[in-house]
N, C-alpha and C positions, 0 to 999 in steps of 0.2 A: 392478797395482793399480786399482779400477774409478775413472771417472769420477765425479767427486763429484755433477754432475747426475744420472747413472745412481744413484749410490745412490740420491737424493732421489726419484726415479722410483720406482726399487721400493717405497723407504719407504711412500711414499704408496700405492701401490697396495696393499698388504700391510693400511695402514689402513684402508682404502676396502675391502677384501672382509673385513675383520671387523663392521664397521661394520653395524646391524640394515636402515640406510637413510640415505645421501648424503640429508644437510640440503640441501633448495633453497635459489636464490639469492634472498633479499628481491626483487631487482630480476624475476626471474623469476616470482616470487608476484606480487607487484605487477603487472607487463604482462598474469599470467591475471586478474588481477582486472578490472582495465582490459577485457579484453576480453570478458569476461563480462558486467560492464555495456554495455558495448556493443550485444552482443549481445539483451539485455534487453530495451532502449531502443529498436534496432530492432525485434524482436519486437511491442513494445507500439504504436509505431508502427502496422506493419503493419497489425494489429489494428484500431485508433481510424480507418485511413481505409476500413478494412472497415465499422465501424461508420458511418461518414459516410457511405456510400454507402448502408448502409440509411434512414438519417434523408431522406438525400434523396428516396427511394422511397417512404417515409412520408408528406412532407411533399408532394410531386406528387401522389400517388396514397391520399389516406387509406382505409384498411378494418383489418379486425382481422388477415387475413394480415400487412401489411406494417408493422401495430403488435409484430405478436407476431415479424416477422424483425428487424426493431429493437431489441428486447429481447434476442432470445437475441444478435445480434451485440455489445451491450452486454456481454452474460454471458463471450462468449468473449473480450470484451478484458479482463479482468480477471485472467486466472490469468500471463502474462506479465508484465503490472505489476505486481503484487504479489508477484511474487519479486525485484523490482527493488528493494524495499523493504529491503533488506539493506545497499542504499547510503546508505540514511539514515544521521544522528549523524554518524557520520565524515566527511562530505565537506561542505563550506560549500557548493560548488555545487548540491549535490540538496537539501540544509537548506532554504536561501535559495527555494530553485524549486518545493518538492512542495506547497506550500499550497496555489499554483495547478489543482493536479493533485488532490489526492485529498484533502482538508479534508474534515474531520468531525467533530464533527456542525453540522448545518446549520439555522437557522430558514426551512425553505423558504417561509414566507409574504412572505419580501423579493419573492421570485420571480414566486410563481402564486397562486391564491386556494387558501385550507385550508378545512377543517371547521370550522365557528362555533365549536363547543368549544375552538379551538386557541388563540382568548384573546391579549389584548395581553401583552406579557413588560416587566417593571418594569425589566429591566436591558436592552432594546432595542426602543429605537422604532421602530426598523424592520423588524419582525419581523413585521410583516401590513403591509407597503407594498406589495405587489403591484404591480412595475414592469411587467407585462404589460398590467394594467388601468388602469395608470398613466402616459399620454407626458409627465406632466409631474408634477412632484416636488421635493422640499426634502432636499437631506442637508447635516446640519453647517450651516444657517443658508443655504445656496447651493442655489438655482432651477438646476435638472437638467433637459435636455432628453432624452427618450429616446421622441422621435418616433419616432426608428430603431432599433432594437435592432443593435448590432453587437459584434464580438469586443472594441474599443475602450471601447466602453461597459462592456461587462462587469468585463474586466480594468484599468481606469482608472479606475470610478468608482464601480460596484458593489460587488466583491471585498471584503473586510472596512472595506463602508462604515460612515463613522461611528467607525473606529478596532477595530468590535466582531468578534473572528476567527467568530462564527458566525452573519454576515453573508457567508457563502461562495455566491457568486453562477456560478462557475467550475468546470469540473472534472467526474470522473467522476458523482459524485455528486449536482451540479447537475443532468447530461443522463440519469441515473437518477431522480431525481425526476421530471423532465419525460415519461419514458415512462413511468413506472408509478402516478405519483401518490403520495399520502399511504398507509400503512398505516393504517388504524385497527383493526387486530383485536387490540389490544394485545399480550398473550402465546397470542391463539389461534389456528391456523390462519389461513394467507392473507394474501398479500403485500398491494401495492398495486392499483388495479383501474382506473388511466384507462381511458376510452374513447376509442376511435380517433377517436368525433366530435369532441373536442377539437379536433382538428388538420381536421374539415371544413370549409368552404368554406358563405357562404350561410345557408340555413335549415336545413340539417344539423347547424350548429355548435353543440356543448353549451358549455354555461358560459362563453360570450361568451371574443370576441377573441384567436379562433382564426388570425387571420393574425400577431398578434403573438405568440403562443405559436409558431406554426411559426417565426417569424423569431427567437425567443430558443432554440430548440432546435436553429435551424443555425448560429446566430454562436455558442454555446456548444460545441457541437463540432466547428466548425473550429479553434475557438480550441485544444480539447484536441488536436487534430492538430498546431495549430501550436507548441504548448508542448513535444508528445512530439518533434518534429523539430527542436527545439532542442536537446533533452536528447541526444539521440540524437548530435548532431553534437558536443555537447562529450565525449563519449567515442569519439568514430572518432578512427581516426588524425590526430595533429594538433591534436585538440581542447585545451579549454583544463582540463577537468577529468582530461581523461588525461594531461594533463603534468604538472599538480602532483602527482597521486598517482605518475607513473615518475621524477619529479624527485629523490626521497625514501624509497628505500624504508623504510627503519625508519619513516617517520612513517602511509607505506601500512600496514604492520605493526598499528598501530594502529587506523587507519580500521577496516581490517578487523575487530577483534575489538570495537572500541567502537559501531561498525554491528550487529555479530551480539548484543553481548548486551544493547545498547540496545533493540533494537526485541523480543528475545526476552523481557526483562523491565520493564521499565518501559512501553513502549508496548502490546504484544500481551498478554503475562500480566494485566498490570496494569491499563492504560487501555482494552484494547477486550475484556476476557473478565471477570477477578473484579470489574470496579467493578460493569455491570451483572449481573451474578450476587449483589453484594450487595441493590443497589438495586430487583431483581427489576423491571427498568425494561428494555422494547424499544426505549426512546431510545436508548437505551447501543449501540443494533447497530449496528455499522461499515456495513452494507448496507443499509439499515433497509426502504428501499423494497420492493428485490426480494425481497429473504430472502436474498440469495447470501453471508450472513454467513460460513457454515461455510467454504465454499470459500476468501474471503478468509483468512480464519484458515489454512488448510491451505498454500494456497500460500506465506504471508510464513515458515511454517516452513520449507518447502522450501527456498524463496530462503535463508534461514542455513547450510543444511546444503550446498545450492550452494557457495557464499563459500569455506565449510571445506575443502571438498572440492577446491575448485577443476575445475568439473564443471556445466556448466550443459546440458540438452536442449533447443534450439530447437523451436519450432513448425512446422519440416518436419521434426522427426525427428532434423537432425544433430546434433552434441555440440562443445561447445567448452570444452578441457578444456586442463591443463597444472601447473603446477609448485603447489601447494598451502601453504597455510601448516597444514595439516595436519603435511605431511613437515615443515616447521621443529620444529612442537611435536612428532614423533613423534623428531627427532634430538636434541633438549632433553630430555625426559622422555615414555619410550613409555607407561609408564602413563597419565597427563594426556593423551596424544592416542587412545587405547584407551579408555577411559572417556570422553569426548567425544563421539568417532566414535557409539560405545553408545547415548549419553543424546541424541544428535541425529535416531537411530533411532525412540528411542522416543518423542520429542516428536513426528515425523512422524507415526507409527503413533498416537499419543493424538491426533491433530488429524482424523490420514486418518478417525478412528472418529468424530467430531464429522461430518465430511462426509458419511460415509457412513448415518446417523441422519438425517441433515437429508434426501437424496437418496427415504430409504425413510418420509420423512411427518414425521419431527420437527424443524419450520422450528428456527432457532437462536433466534429469540425467543421459542418454545415450551419451547427449553430454559431460559429466564431464570423461568417461570414461578414464584411461589413454592408450596412443595407439587410441584416435579417431581422426585422425588426421581432418576428416570433421567436427565432433563435436565441437572440438577446434579453427578452423579457426571460425565459426561462429558465439562462443565465445565470442572470441575476436574482429573481427571485431564489435560487440555490444559496446563491453567495448571500446574501440579507439572512436568508435562514439561519445560515453558519455563523454570520456577524454577530446576529441578535442574542446566538445563543451563548456564543462566548461572553457575552455580558454578564449573564445569568450563571456562566462557571465561574466570572470573577468575583460576584458575587457570593459563590459557595464558597470560595478560598477563603473571603472576607471572616463568613458567619462560623466556620469552624475554626477560625484564628491559625491558617497556614500561613506563619510570614514568611518571607524570601521563596515565595512559589510564583516563577518570572514563565509568563507567555508569549512564544517567539512572535512576531508582527511580519507583515510583508511591504515593500515600497508599494507593493502596488493599491491598498489599503490605504496605509500610514502616510506614505509621500509618493503621488502620482504621476508628480512632474519628474522624480527623476529617472520613470521605467523611458524615457526619452530622451535623456541624455544622453 
């Protein structure tokens, strides 16, 4: 008679041999997820430090070339960061922090001069404060001394000043505005066109306060680096965000699919894409100063796919990969996994088509123009791809038995009439 343990091992081996895929261990999936987050935030930090160096060069020696180099560094900093947005909505550590680095839209008149047509805002009396031109001002009845513009002033006093979310004073988009200036082209061609002389000193300075403008740009860029360094540490070995995920693998699975679904549906398909198209409003464009929105949408879509497949390609070309939630879904229901993978491919391709069109001369804000059928079709293909894959993300949640997982919605998708009220 064979020993009992031999029979057990043999039975297990036969069972494994006939299964289409061995289900990944949820703990291993959680580890892969944390590893990808750590790599993504580290890559974002590396590119932000390159941006910091380019900003320092612009400030020390303003010229058309140094401004172009700083803009190029900003553009290069976006792809790794946008791929980390898939870690939003399911992780409190990221959600509580994200507004400091990527909040939008912003009332840019809080920071610097704007076109006179920009005007006052009934909802935000700080919308044209212009901190750069005013070393002292009042917020919510309290006098603020902004003689020295520091990261602490930006993060502690100006960010969401008066409790208004549109008062975005920090992060990528504050830096973007200071590098490009307002895009005053509406849905026509062209991005912001700030001159390098906005950073020149002495008589060459344009639009006044060039020293304070440089001080703000420096402080905002340094703050961005500090904030990204903090998040990279949270996902590194021993970090608090990693520890939270790895301590409860089932909760990690919910975080993964909640983040995928909410970014896919409510955030990108709804708030960032469908809404702007409904309103034909370039002010609803995510990277509105630089016209980099098409790239941002593409890398958001790629980030969602990365998380599901458990695979991320770093900026140095190396690949971080491991056990994936795709494997778990495939073990539970191969058809759901196959459909979701196909739909992720399709949405990334649709967003890639928007990116290609933008690179070919039709910027994203032009796609939002009323009557631009080609642009509307491109944007809606992206929206529809994201909406379609969200239904399969919901099926994946169901087949894994993850109760209580909620995907964020958007009025532009769920209640379009409310958008115009």
